[in-house]
N, C-alpha and C positions, 0 to 999 in steps of 0.2 A: 085092926090093921094090918097085914100078918107081920111077922117079926124078923122075915127071911126077904131080900127081897136083890134082884138082880135087873141090869141093864145088857140086852142084847148090844151086838157087835153094831150096828146102825144104830139105836141110840146115843152106843158112846160116841161113833165116828161125826154124829149131826150134832150133836151139844159141843162137843170140842171144838167143832167147824164154828157157829156160833159164838161161842165164847172165844175164840182168838179172831175173828172178824168185830167183834162189837165187846170190848171189854167194859161196857156200862152197863149190859141190859142182865138182867138175870133169865137160867135155865131152871125149872121146874121140871121134876120126874114124879107124875102122878102115883098115891100108895095102890091105886085097885085101875083095873084094868076099866077101862070106860071108852077106847076108842080113840085115843089121845096119849101118844108117846110122852111129849115133849108140848112145856109149856114154855112160850118164850116172853117175858116181863120187861118192860120199863123199867128202869131204875129206880123210880120209885111207884111201881107194881100197882097202877092208873089202870094202862093200857097190854095187851098182851095176842099174840098171835097162838094156835095149838094148831099140834104137828103129828100125825100120825109119819112112822118112819116103817118104812119096810128094804131092809136089807137082800144083795144080791151076791152072793161068790162069782169069780170072774170065769166066765166061759170062755176067753177069749182063746185058751189050750186046747180048744177041740176045734176051732177053725184052721180051714185050710193055712196054707204058712203067705199066700198073697196077700190075701187076710189079713192077716195076723199082723203084718207088718204098720199095713194103713191106720189099727183100730187105737185104740186105748183100755177099754171095755165094754164086755158086752155081757148083760145083764139076766134075768131068766125069774120075771114073778105071774103067781097064781094070783089072780084078784078074783074076786066076789062080787059080782056088779050090784048083790043087795049090798054089801058091804060100804060099798063106793055112794049108794043114791041114800043110803043110812049114815053115811061118816057126819059126825059132829066136829071133825077137825076142821082148821081154814083150808091147812093143806098137806097134801099128801106129800113122804119124801123119799123118792126109792134111787137107795143106794148103790150106785157102782163103784167096787173098789177094785182097782185095774196091778194086778199083781205084777206083769209083767216090768214095768215102768214107775210101777209105789203109787199110783195115781190114786187119787177118790172121787167122785165125780156124784152131782149131788140133782137129780130131777126136782123141781122145787113147786106142782102141780093143784089148784084147788081141784077138791075129789068130782066135785061136777064136769071139769073139762075135760078130765082124765077118762073119765066114763061117755063124756058124749063120744070123745076122741075111738077110748076102744069100740063103743056099738058102732061108729062108722065105718073103722077099718076089720073090723069082725062084721060085717054087716050080714053077712051069708050063715051065719052058722047062730041059730038058736043056745045060747051056751050057759051053765048056773056058774061056770067057771073063764074066764079071759087067762089064755098063754097069753103071757104079752112076752118079747123080749126088743130090749133097747139097748143097742149100742153108741157108745161116743166115739168119736175118729180122731185120728188125731189133728184134724182142723179143729177140733170141741165144737161139732155140730151133733147131732142127736136124734136116731132114728131108732121108732118101731118097728123093728123088720119082720115080727111073725108073717111066714108065709109067703116072702117076698121072693120069689125065684133067684137063682144063683146072676142072672144079667145083671140085677137090678140091687143084688146087695153088692156087687162089683162095682156099679155106678153111685152107689154110696160111698164106698172106700174111697172109689173115686174124687167123690167131691164132685160129682155134677147130677144127682140124681132128683128129680123133682116133683114132689108128692105132698102139698100143703098137711095133710092129713095126720100125716105118717111124719113130721118133722115135728122134735120135740126141743131145740135149738133153744128157741121161747122162753123157757126151765128149766136150760142148764147150768147149772151156778150161776142161778139170780134171785140172790139174797133181796131183793129187794122190797120185799114183803116185811123182812123183820128188819130195814134200814129203817120205814116208815116210822117202827117203834122208839128210835133214839130222837125224832123231833117232837 
């Protein structure tokens, strides 16, 4: 074990959110990098969920004004398909911290599902790395927007866009996997 250890901002935000929502669970930080950033166990430590955490700063300030006023946060991640394929984590947590309104949103998704969706969205490209953008709207919907034309970006902001593979709302702030630890 190394004597010097720090957590990054995303891990801190996830750990704090889990403790706030579920005061009876335990949050553990591994002592070595095994692809698991946090382990959340029930209070008897008999059941656990493992989390891989990825944080993004907010890129909303780079958007044109018409989008800025309709979105909470815009994140950007580079994700290697191989890491998703080999992931031992139960869930990946993508953290979006919106600085304009001081919001924090979490996309809590199984790595296999994230890989399947990113492959489907970016199927025309054989990539060693997925460049993925997630946007959270003021209506609390979440979309993967990389490569979308401006007209579709505006539809997302207006709440009228329809593309099931790109919608991540199902996993937005959905802490159900952690809730099940309390049962």
